[in-house]
SEKOL-758766 format. One line per 4 residues: number of its first residue (from 1); their letters; for each residue y, x negated, z negated of N, C-alpha, C. Coordinates in Angstrom, 3 decimals. Each point is the difference from the previous one (the first is absolute). Example, Ala and Ser with C-alpha at 12.3 -4.5 7.8 and 13.67 -1.06 7.14 Angstrom:
2
1) as) -5.690/-13.190/-7.800/1.190/0.890/0.000/1.200/-0.900/0.000 ~ 1.050/0.350/0.720/1.190/-0.820/-0.060/1.090/0.770/-0.730
end
This chain:
258
1) mvii) -8.538/11.594/24.165/0.870/-0.201/-1.163/-0.590/-1.061/-0.906 ~ 0.861/-0.827/-0.568/-0.401/-0.987/-0.993/0.749/0.311/-1.292 ~ -0.684/-0.075/-1.113/0.623/0.226/-1.306/-0.179/-1.248/-0.851 ~ 1.096/-0.475/-0.562/-0.030/-1.149/-0.907/0.525/0.471/-1.352
5) adcg) -0.742/-0.285/-1.049/0.383/0.435/-1.344/0.244/-1.206/-0.894 ~ 1.059/0.088/-0.793/0.299/-1.014/-1.012/0.053/0.726/-1.332 ~ -1.015/-0.222/-0.828/-0.164/0.814/-1.202/0.063/-0.836/-1.262 ~ 0.811/0.455/-0.951/0.050/-0.579/-1.332/-0.410/1.036/-1.022
9) stkc) 0.126/-0.344/-1.261/-0.454/0.913/-1.043/0.944/1.178/-0.220 ~ 1.251/-0.105/0.486/0.952/1.092/-0.222/0.377/0.745/1.264 ~ -0.040/-0.659/1.167/0.364/0.682/1.240/-0.735/-0.631/1.171 ~ -0.114/0.793/1.068/-0.712/-0.460/1.193/0.810/0.368/1.235
13) dwll) 0.193/-0.961/0.904/0.668/0.232/1.278/-1.053/0.060/1.101 ~ 0.110/1.009/0.862/-0.895/0.153/1.138/0.855/-0.018/1.267 ~ -0.221/-0.980/0.870/0.763/-0.095/1.241/-0.878/0.439/1.160 ~ 0.426/1.055/0.698/-0.729/0.521/1.144/0.611/-0.576/1.274
17) lhgg) -0.810/-0.659/0.792/0.448/-0.600/1.254/-0.565/0.819/1.149 ~ 0.897/0.666/0.711/-0.412/0.893/1.077/0.021/-0.690/1.356 ~ -0.020/-1.329/-0.008/0.086/-0.751/1.247/1.389/-0.564/0.175 ~ 0.073/-1.254/0.447/1.309/-0.620/0.172/0.720/-0.106/-1.327
21) rdqq) 1.270/0.427/-0.003/0.810/-0.090/-1.209/0.196/1.361/-0.665 ~ -0.775/0.998/0.422/0.103/1.333/-0.586/-0.701/-0.010/-1.350 ~ 0.778/0.009/-1.068/-0.560/-0.163/-1.331/0.398/1.158/-0.895 ~ -0.872/0.305/-0.937/0.250/1.063/-0.974/-0.461/-0.480/-1.365
25) lent) 0.895/0.002/-0.974/-0.325/-0.475/-1.344/-0.232/1.188/-0.921 ~ -1.147/-0.006/-0.683/-0.338/1.016/-0.990/-0.187/-0.684/-1.346 ~ 0.218/0.752/-1.074/-0.130/-0.556/-1.354/-0.849/0.909/-0.870 ~ -0.798/-0.591/-0.854/-0.721/0.748/-1.034/0.092/-0.795/-1.293
29) vgfs) -0.504/0.603/-1.060/-0.145/-0.776/-1.224/-1.043/-1.075/0.253 ~ 0.034/-1.069/-0.777/-0.951/-1.077/0.186/-1.303/0.257/-0.735 ~ -0.956/-0.885/0.252/-1.259/0.082/-0.723/-0.606/-1.390/-0.090 ~ -0.765/-0.201/-1.059/-0.595/-1.308/-0.258/-1.430/0.187/-0.473
33) pffh) -0.930/-0.855/0.447/-1.374/0.116/-0.487/-0.127/-0.292/-1.491 ~ 1.036/-0.588/-0.586/-0.037/-0.277/-1.432/0.354/1.235/-0.824 ~ 0.756/0.937/0.617/0.482/1.161/-0.741/-0.490/1.330/0.546 ~ -0.594/0.014/1.207/-0.413/1.246/0.624/-1.447/-0.089/0.466
37) ttee) -0.705/1.132/-0.093/-1.355/0.073/0.517/0.037/0.290/1.498 ~ -1.166/-0.115/0.646/-0.084/0.306/1.430/0.466/1.423/0.276 ~ -0.441/0.938/-0.812/0.380/1.397/0.220/1.493/0.212/-0.183 ~ 0.607/-0.695/-0.961/1.445/0.133/-0.213/0.771/-0.540/1.193
41) ikti) -0.457/-1.129/0.563/0.666/-0.564/1.167/-0.111/0.948/1.181 ~ -1.193/0.564/0.219/-0.184/0.949/1.104/0.896/1.219/-0.186 ~ 0.130/0.460/-1.243/0.845/1.168/-0.271/1.454/-0.293/0.296 ~ 0.479/-1.212/-0.372/1.382/-0.387/0.285/0.272/0.055/1.491
45) vqde) -0.906/-0.594/0.776/0.198/-0.043/1.451/-0.094/1.387/0.611 ~ -0.988/0.789/-0.403/-0.170/1.329/0.564/1.142/0.928/-0.374 ~ 0.526/-0.138/-1.185/1.090/0.861/-0.439/1.314/-0.345/0.672 ~ 0.217/-1.271/0.338/1.311/-0.433/0.445/0.065/-0.381/1.473
49) hrae) -1.107/0.099/0.740/-0.003/-0.301/1.425/-0.630/1.152/0.769 ~ 0.534/0.317/1.163/-0.610/1.006/0.848/-1.300/-0.556/0.561 ~ -0.862/0.889/0.509/-1.356/-0.382/0.403/-0.004/-1.092/1.058 ~ 0.986/0.025/0.924/0.053/-1.003/1.063/0.136/-1.403/-0.568
53) ivel) 0.846/-0.161/-1.010/0.214/-1.309/-0.606/-1.254/-0.447/-0.740 ~ -0.575/0.901/-0.770/-1.192/-0.348/-0.751/-1.135/-0.379/0.951 ~ -0.115/0.719/1.125/-1.073/-0.265/0.959/0.043/-1.433/0.514 ~ 1.215/-0.500/0.207/0.157/-1.349/0.528/0.097/-1.053/-1.085
57) alka) 0.303/0.393/-1.205/0.265/-0.970/-1.051/-1.205/-0.352/-0.851 ~ -0.814/0.961/-0.308/-1.062/-0.257/-0.966/-1.367/0.385/0.548 ~ -0.803/-0.972/0.210/-1.357/0.239/0.492/-0.825/0.785/-1.014 ~ 0.336/-0.179/-1.271/-0.725/0.720/-1.040/0.194/1.501/0.103
61) vfpn) 1.136/0.409/0.566/0.293/1.416/0.133/-0.401/0.494/1.382 ~ 0.387/-0.747/1.055/-0.342/0.329/1.380/-0.625/-1.223/0.657 ~ -1.314/-0.069/0.094/-0.700/-1.221/0.428/0.250/-0.431/1.432 ~ 0.672/0.784/0.824/0.283/-0.408/1.380/1.094/-1.059/0.086
65) akve) 0.732/-0.189/-1.085/1.104/-0.974/0.015/-0.521/-1.412/-0.118 ~ 0.676/-0.934/0.664/-0.271/-1.422/-0.190/0.923/-0.490/-1.110 ~ -0.574/-0.471/-1.075/0.780/-0.340/-1.193/-0.175/-1.473/-0.335 ~ 1.104/-0.657/-0.296/-0.032/-1.371/-0.513/0.660/-0.004/-1.362
69) vehd) -0.735/-0.336/-1.017/0.520/-0.021/-1.362/0.006/-1.441/-0.499 ~ 1.168/-0.490/-0.364/0.143/-1.354/-0.507/0.856/0.023/-1.263 ~ 0.009/-1.120/-0.698/0.803/-0.134/-1.221/1.485/0.060/0.354 ~ 0.803/0.552/-0.912/1.436/0.075/0.268/0.629/-1.383/0.122
73) llaa) -0.651/-1.020/-0.563/0.504/-1.360/0.163/-0.065/-0.457/1.452 ~ -1.076/0.379/0.706/-0.103/-0.368/1.411/1.081/0.707/0.802 ~ 0.286/1.240/-0.351/1.084/0.720/0.664/1.328/-0.699/-0.234 ~ 0.239/-0.425/-1.241/1.241/-0.709/-0.317/0.089/-1.308/0.772
77) arat) -1.119/-0.717/0.082/-0.016/-1.279/0.710/0.246/0.188/1.492 ~ -0.657/0.987/0.590/0.198/0.255/1.433/1.430/0.438/0.287 ~ 0.574/0.780/-0.907/1.352/0.502/0.214/1.057/-1.082/-0.157 ~ -0.224/-0.944/-0.900/1.022/-1.010/-0.286/-0.237/-1.315/0.730
81) cgrt) -1.247/-0.437/0.033/-0.317/-1.287/0.620/-0.306/0.119/1.486 ~ -0.447/1.178/0.408/-0.417/0.143/1.383/-1.240/-0.836/0.254 ~ 0.144/-0.996/0.878/-1.121/-0.883/0.325/0.314/-1.455/-0.337 ~ 0.805/-0.178/-1.046/0.318/-1.333/-0.490/-0.352/-0.080/-1.481
85) agis) -0.163/-1.209/-0.496/-0.392/-0.195/-1.392/1.149/0.294/-0.949 ~ -0.337/0.477/-1.169/1.014/0.256/-1.011/-0.616/0.615/-1.238 ~ 0.817/0.156/-1.013/-0.385/0.698/-1.223/0.636/1.378/0.051 ~ -0.809/1.013/-0.131/0.504/1.370/0.050/-0.193/0.656/-1.360
89) cilg) 1.058/0.637/-0.489/-0.013/0.571/-1.347/0.361/1.476/0.037 ~ -0.550/0.725/-0.933/0.340/1.409/-0.197/0.702/0.133/-1.342 ~ 1.188/0.565/0.032/0.730/0.305/-1.234/0.463/1.443/0.071 ~ -0.833/0.888/-0.498/0.328/1.417/-0.063/-0.296/0.494/-1.398
93) tgsn) -0.682/1.130/-0.100/-0.435/0.462/-1.314/-0.875/-1.052/-0.660 ~ -0.878/-0.623/0.802/-0.803/-1.126/-0.440/0.382/-1.247/0.772 ~ -0.737/-1.084/-0.197/0.304/-1.238/0.720/-1.291/-0.714/0.378 ~ 0.087/-0.800/1.060/-1.141/-0.772/0.462/0.510/-1.023/1.001
97) scyy) -0.862/-0.922/0.409/0.408/-1.014/0.966/-1.227/-0.583/0.678 ~ 0.222/-0.691/1.111/-1.099/-0.683/0.674/0.552/-1.124/0.866 ~ -0.888/-0.940/0.336/0.315/-1.036/0.981/-0.717/0.395/1.281 ~ 0.761/0.081/1.089/-0.484/0.523/1.283/0.186/-1.075/1.051
101) dgyk) -1.037/-0.241/0.804/0.071/-1.091/0.976/0.434/0.442/1.391 ~ 0.418/1.238/0.127/0.380/0.550/1.296/-1.066/0.897/0.589 ~ -1.194/-0.034/-0.601/-1.118/0.817/0.474/-0.704/0.729/-1.140 ~ -0.139/-0.694/-1.109/-0.714/0.598/-1.123/0.559/-0.541/-1.315
105) ildn) -0.335/0.692/-1.078/0.397/-0.429/-1.338/-0.937/-1.110/-0.457 ~ 0.572/-1.151/-0.337/-0.791/-1.140/-0.453/-0.108/-0.079/-1.513 ~ 1.005/0.499/-0.696/-0.005/-0.117/-1.456/0.798/1.143/-0.609 ~ -0.416/0.415/-1.169/0.674/1.090/-0.703/-0.083/-0.253/-1.501
109) vpsl) 1.153/-0.267/-0.615/0.045/-0.066/-1.457/-0.235/1.421/-0.503 ~ -0.986/0.227/-0.837/-0.356/1.380/-0.353/1.128/0.741/-0.704 ~ 0.150/1.258/0.392/0.931/0.879/-0.701/-0.748/0.660/-1.144 ~ 0.534/-0.080/-1.190/-0.703/0.504/-1.179/0.359/1.437/-0.348
113) gwll) 0.790/0.655/0.874/0.342/1.382/-0.281/1.113/0.130/-1.025 ~ 0.419/1.240/-0.226/1.218/0.204/-0.778/-0.180/-0.273/-1.493 ~ -1.230/0.041/-0.496/-0.189/-0.280/-1.422/0.089/-1.488/-0.311 ~ -0.580/-0.837/0.878/-0.044/-1.435/-0.272/0.929/-0.818/0.879
117) gdeg) 0.393/0.523/1.129/0.775/-0.795/0.944/1.107/0.792/0.670 ~ -0.037/0.013/1.353/1.036/0.661/0.805/1.392/-0.566/-0.287 ~ 0.063/-1.311/-0.210/1.296/-0.633/-0.249/0.967/0.288/1.141 ~ 1.251/0.228/-0.346/1.038/0.234/0.990/0.008/1.388/0.602
121) sgth) -0.966/0.818/-0.345/-0.110/1.343/0.576/0.944/0.982/-0.683 ~ 0.060/1.210/0.559/0.783/1.037/-0.641/-0.521/0.336/-1.382 ~ -1.317/-0.022/-0.146/-0.597/0.246/-1.311/0.401/-1.080/-0.995 ~ -0.045/-1.250/0.428/0.361/-1.135/-0.857/1.474/0.089/-0.408
125) lgka) 0.857/0.302/0.964/1.427/0.122/-0.296/0.269/1.159/-0.946 ~ -0.705/1.118/0.222/0.173/1.147/-0.879/-0.408/-0.320/-1.425 ~ -1.119/-0.716/-0.144/-0.444/-0.395/-1.341/1.012/-0.927/-0.666 ~ 0.558/-0.921/0.775/0.982/-0.928/-0.565/1.225/0.751/-0.523
129) llra) 0.456/0.984/0.767/1.158/0.788/-0.423/-0.310/0.799/-1.258 ~ -1.151/0.650/-0.025/-0.336/0.830/-1.159/-0.254/-0.838/-1.246 ~ -0.576/-1.181/0.172/-0.155/-0.876/-1.162/1.358/-0.357/-0.585 ~ 0.950/-0.327/0.879/1.340/-0.335/-0.477/0.632/1.183/-0.730
133) kfyr) -0.252/1.213/0.516/0.547/1.195/-0.633/-0.655/0.253/-1.361 ~ -1.333/-0.018/-0.037/-0.720/0.280/-1.243/0.275/-1.051/-1.071 ~ 0.124/-1.257/0.432/0.207/-1.079/-0.962/1.478/-0.228/-0.324 ~ 0.873/0.911/0.458/1.434/-0.033/-0.315/0.667/-1.277/0.510
137) elps) -0.397/-0.399/1.193/0.545/-1.211/0.601/1.025/0.283/1.089 ~ 0.146/1.258/0.408/0.988/0.324/1.026/1.410/-0.148/-0.556 ~ 0.905/-0.610/0.753/1.410/-0.005/-0.412/0.491/1.434/-0.179 ~ 0.995/0.180/-0.837/0.432/1.356/-0.370/0.397/0.841/1.203
141) dlnt) 0.667/-0.590/1.001/0.413/0.791/1.164/-1.205/0.445/0.821 ~ -0.998/-0.869/0.120/-1.210/0.393/0.718/-0.802/1.018/-0.796 ~ -0.002/-0.133/-1.310/-0.713/0.955/-0.839/0.585/1.395/0.153 ~ 1.337/0.066/0.026/0.664/1.295/0.198/-0.329/0.571/1.379
145) afne) 0.045/-0.844/1.007/-0.311/0.448/1.363/-1.447/0.465/0.103 ~ -0.906/-0.678/-0.668/-1.402/0.400/0.018/-0.170/1.377/-0.639 ~ 0.626/0.219/-1.138/-0.111/1.288/-0.687/0.560/1.134/0.851 ~ 1.029/-0.270/0.764/0.560/1.019/0.884/-0.926/0.272/1.188
149) aype) -0.626/-1.059/0.506/-0.879/0.159/1.157/-1.332/0.646/-0.374 ~ -0.452/-0.260/-1.245/-1.290/0.520/-0.457/0.193/0.674/-1.360 ~ 0.439/1.255/0.007/0.326/0.676/-1.261/-1.216/0.381/-0.841 ~ -1.210/-0.059/0.589/-1.178/0.313/-0.802/-0.188/-1.044/-1.097
153) smda) -0.720/0.374/-1.028/-0.186/-0.902/-1.135/-0.874/-1.177/0.400 ~ 0.130/-1.095/-0.708/-0.824/-1.163/0.271/-1.464/0.287/-0.304 ~ -0.253/0.880/-0.974/-1.381/0.383/-0.269/-0.605/0.716/1.200 ~ 0.806/0.832/0.658/-0.492/0.718/1.174/-0.292/-0.974/1.137
157) ikdr) 0.869/-0.996/0.164/-0.224/-1.015/1.039/-1.270/-0.792/-0.316 ~ -0.170/-0.370/-1.241/-1.179/-0.774/-0.381/-1.276/0.814/0.208 ~ 0.051/1.282/-0.349/-1.176/0.852/0.202/-0.339/0.101/1.488 ~ 1.015/0.098/0.832/-0.227/0.124/1.444/-0.624/-1.272/0.577
161) iyek) 0.366/-1.146/-0.546/-0.512/-1.276/0.507/-1.515/-0.066/-0.115 ~ -0.549/0.583/-1.046/-1.431/-0.121/-0.243/-0.809/1.132/0.611 ~ 0.635/0.781/0.871/-0.722/1.002/0.759/-0.463/-0.593/1.319 ~ -0.864/0.710/0.713/-0.506/-0.461/1.296/1.165/-0.167/0.967
165) gana) -0.042/-1.088/0.776/1.055/-0.247/0.978/1.202/-0.694/-0.589 ~ -0.191/-0.671/-1.148/1.123/-0.624/-0.683/0.640/-1.094/0.827 ~ -0.757/-0.660/0.876/0.583/-1.080/0.802/1.113/0.523/0.888 ~ -0.238/1.130/0.651/1.035/0.580/0.853/1.191/0.481/-0.831
169) ylat) -0.261/0.540/-1.171/1.084/0.454/-0.868/0.866/-1.166/-0.457 ~ -0.629/-1.079/-0.397/0.759/-1.176/-0.420/0.895/-0.510/1.118 ~ -0.489/0.057/1.231/0.767/-0.508/1.132/1.256/0.822/0.259 ~ 0.042/1.254/-0.462/1.195/0.816/0.233/1.221/-0.550/-0.723
173) ftrf) -0.204/-0.812/-1.029/1.131/-0.548/-0.751/0.721/-1.115/0.753 ~ -0.555/-0.424/1.137/0.703/-1.003/0.793/1.292/0.560/0.599 ~ 0.083/1.316/0.092/1.264/0.586/0.479/1.147/-0.369/-0.929 ~ -0.260/0.018/-1.291/1.036/-0.383/-0.971/0.388/-1.458/0.199
177) lgdn) -0.988/-0.857/0.253/0.302/-1.406/0.246/0.862/-0.164/1.238 ~ -0.340/0.731/1.054/0.789/-0.082/1.225/1.421/0.499/-0.193 ~ 0.152/1.066/-0.793/1.329/0.561/-0.244/0.871/-0.919/-0.851 ~ -0.621/-0.890/-0.736/0.746/-0.887/-0.903/-0.245/-1.474/0.319
181) lqhp) -0.247/-0.278/1.282/-0.419/-1.339/0.396/1.081/-1.054/-0.194 ~ 1.256/0.406/-0.058/1.068/-0.981/-0.175/0.164/-0.438/-1.450 ~ -0.704/0.669/-0.912/0.077/-0.392/-1.409/-0.804/-1.286/-0.203 ~ 0.565/-1.010/-0.636/-0.707/-1.284/-0.184/-1.358/0.149/-0.674
185) fire) -0.108/0.912/-0.965/-1.266/0.189/-0.703/-1.081/0.498/0.956 ~ 0.373/0.940/0.861/-0.955/0.559/0.964/-0.373/-1.036/1.035 ~ 0.971/-0.739/0.506/-0.295/-1.022/0.996/-0.962/-1.056/-0.549 ~ 0.216/-0.378/-1.241/-0.886/-0.988/-0.623/-1.408/0.562/-0.176
189) mvaa) -0.095/1.269/-0.362/-1.301/0.640/-0.179/-0.758/0.071/1.321 ~ 0.697/0.451/1.044/-0.634/0.110/1.315/-0.417/-1.374/0.505 ~ 0.858/-0.995/-0.160/-0.313/-1.354/0.452/-1.217/-0.554/-0.736 ~ -0.112/0.287/-1.275/-1.142/-0.482/-0.776/-1.306/0.610/0.507
193) clge) 0.018/1.295/0.295/-1.199/0.678/0.491/-0.385/-0.494/1.393 ~ 0.984/-0.122/0.899/-0.296/-0.475/1.344/-0.425/-1.464/-0.017 ~ 0.628/-0.782/-0.858/-0.383/-1.399/-0.125/-1.419/-0.154/-0.513 ~ -0.398/0.873/-0.900/-1.374/-0.049/-0.512/-0.994/0.292/1.113
197) fldr) 0.342/0.939/0.888/-0.876/0.271/1.141/-0.132/-1.233/0.887 ~ 1.111/-0.623/0.315/-0.046/-1.177/0.869/-0.827/-1.117/-0.632 ~ 0.194/-0.225/-1.303/-0.718/-1.070/-0.681/-1.496/0.275/-0.085 ~ -0.375/1.251/-0.214/-1.414/0.323/-0.206/-0.721/0.382/1.285
201) qack) 0.742/0.265/1.050/-0.631/0.398/1.256/0.352/-0.956/1.142 ~ 1.215/0.083/0.504/0.364/-0.742/1.212/-0.175/-1.507/-0.152 ~ 0.327/-0.529/-1.153/-0.042/-1.461/-0.192/-1.399/-0.532/-0.303 ~ -1.002/0.850/0.042/-1.358/-0.435/-0.293/-0.793/-0.379/1.256
205) yngy) 0.565/0.238/1.186/-0.742/-0.286/1.223/0.242/-1.437/0.466 ~ -1.044/-0.624/0.512/0.140/-1.341/0.548/0.993/0.014/1.158 ~ 0.963/-0.924/-0.059/0.989/-0.082/1.068/1.050/1.093/-0.034 ~ 0.194/0.618/-1.173/0.951/1.108/-0.088/1.427/-0.407/0.347
209) qyvp) 0.312/-1.292/-0.112/1.370/-0.451/0.283/0.288/-0.066/1.496 ~ -1.039/0.066/0.834/0.172/-0.288/1.423/-0.087/1.221/0.910 ~ -0.285/1.157/-0.557/-0.075/1.215/0.809/0.966/1.034/-0.572 ~ 0.477/0.930/0.834/0.898/1.029/-0.523/-0.720/0.952/-0.945
213) vhfv) 0.749/0.497/-0.954/-0.524/0.987/-0.944/0.649/1.336/0.335 ~ -0.810/0.949/0.451/0.480/1.305/0.454/-0.272/1.071/-1.058 ~ 0.743/1.104/0.105/-0.167/1.092/-0.964/0.082/1.355/0.680 ~ -0.810/0.931/-0.497/0.153/1.410/0.321/0.077/0.767/-1.310
217) gsia) 0.637/1.153/0.032/0.059/0.850/-1.178/1.410/0.276/-0.474 ~ 0.144/1.104/-0.699/1.325/0.466/-0.423/0.657/-0.929/-1.004 ~ -0.786/-0.612/-0.888/0.586/-0.902/-0.996/0.561/-1.242/0.676 ~ -0.793/-0.600/0.895/0.485/-1.175/0.735/1.252/0.336/0.792
221) yhfq) 0.015/1.175/0.612/1.124/0.391/0.853/1.270/0.245/-0.817 ~ -0.105/0.776/-1.046/1.192/0.386/-0.753/0.537/-1.127/-0.887 ~ -0.861/-0.937/-0.381/0.438/-1.111/-0.840/-0.065/-1.324/0.755 ~ 0.168/0.068/1.318/-0.205/-1.196/0.813/1.026/-1.091/-0.257
225) eilv) 1.206/0.348/-0.389/0.994/-1.036/-0.293/-0.501/-0.906/-1.128 ~ -0.495/0.607/-1.067/-0.508/-0.778/-1.127/-1.301/-0.689/0.387 ~ -0.828/0.678/0.774/-1.266/-0.578/0.435/0.213/-1.264/0.826 ~ 0.930/0.043/0.934/0.284/-1.177/0.826/0.510/-1.149/-0.857
229) kcme) 0.851/0.315/-0.982/0.505/-1.038/-0.907/-1.150/-0.627/-0.803 ~ -0.936/0.817/-0.452/-1.157/-0.520/-0.727/-0.835/-0.907/0.895 ~ -0.114/0.347/1.283/-0.746/-0.851/0.923/0.730/-1.311/0.239 ~ 1.307/0.070/0.139/0.779/-1.223/0.193/-0.147/-0.930/-1.190
233) drkl) -0.014/0.557/-1.202/-0.154/-0.818/-1.204/-1.329/-0.745/-0.009 ~ -0.996/0.577/0.669/-1.338/-0.605/0.034/-0.270/-0.719/1.316 ~ 1.046/-0.108/0.813/-0.096/-0.677/1.297/-1.048/0.631/0.915 ~ -0.081/1.318/-0.061/-0.882/0.749/0.886/0.754/0.391/1.263
237) kagv) -0.717/0.084/1.101/0.593/0.400/1.268/-0.005/1.529/0.092 ~ 1.186/0.606/-0.085/0.093/1.457/0.038/-0.315/0.514/1.399 ~ -0.923/0.924/0.081/-0.353/0.628/1.266/0.673/1.352/0.131 ~ -0.667/0.945/0.642/0.562/1.330/0.182/-0.263/0.841/-1.243
241) iirk) 0.902/0.928/-0.251/-0.148/0.948/-1.100/0.215/1.385/0.575 ~ -1.047/0.811/0.015/0.104/1.343/0.572/-0.472/1.027/-1.023 ~ 0.620/1.150/0.041/-0.350/1.031/-0.965/-1.340/0.647/0.327 ~ -0.146/0.437/1.259/-1.233/0.651/0.438/-0.562/-0.759/1.196
245) piyq) -1.241/-0.449/-0.077/-0.556/-0.805/1.090/-0.549/0.798/1.169 ~ 0.109/1.314/-0.046/-0.727/0.837/0.948/0.403/-0.264/1.450 ~ 1.291/-0.182/0.279/0.430/-0.200/1.383/-0.408/-1.378/0.519 ~ 0.156/-1.021/-0.824/-0.430/-1.341/0.408/-1.520/-0.044/0.174
249) lady) -0.717/0.739/-0.826/-1.447/0.073/0.127/-0.386/0.689/1.308 ~ 0.754/1.017/0.363/-0.257/0.677/1.269/0.229/-0.945/1.176 ~ 1.068/-0.774/-0.055/0.263/-0.973/1.067/-1.141/-0.996/0.121 ~ -0.532/-0.427/-1.128/-1.104/-0.958/0.016/-1.206/0.572/0.743
253) hmhp) -0.325/1.249/-0.292/-1.187/0.600/0.595/0.223/0.450/1.442 ~ 1.224/0.349/0.329/0.264/0.473/1.361/0.245/-1.145/0.976 ~ 0.210/-1.215/-0.512/0.227/-1.183/0.860/-0.943/-1.110/-0.451 ~ -1.302/0.164/0.231/-1.003/-0.917/-0.547/0.066/-1.420/0.531
257) td) 0.698/-0.239/1.089/0.041/-1.355/0.571/1.309/-0.710/-0.260 ~ 0.954/0.669/-0.672/1.308/-0.633/-0.257/-0.136/-1.141/-0.989
end
């Protein structure tokens, strides 16, 4: 059996390959070394996976397993670029990008995390929406819709933001953006956030105009119409946009000579 995991700060996909095309997808909550200790990560895996999965997945728990641990950017690059050069980006709860030569990551504009960066991410979009709400900038129809969707007080929302795990909480407000995506105000807001990501990340790599720019993540997937338009405005070559890279990543590892 081979197990491939794609883990973010909010959710983790585990793909079990039983040989050939026999596949089984499992899900757990995500974990990040920035927000979780070693013991917390082990507890997440032990609580949410049966012993067989843990035995093969984590050497720290069951040392008989052969484990390969790499950055999620390499997973994104392998899933989107395969064995060709390109820029691979992550747009989910957080955001990141890299320049990949078909074998390894050559360059990475640093991701500054949700407090200083994560442009274009769910956290960034959530903050943009809440700023518009708090600063009384939402058009009246959107303001009414927001109050109906989130009946709790704004003080309660603000208090929740400053608790642990605020990045994931902020990203939940992207559902409102998706539900109201045809509103000009929302489209402009989303385009501004995605455009900021492209300007500060994708457009910083040497030769960015000549290779495809690929994306993985729920934000890229659900807002891909606006994302593609933002790329066209910057004369970027739009590559593939996939929500979850786990299956493409499995193909990469199961067909090493393709």
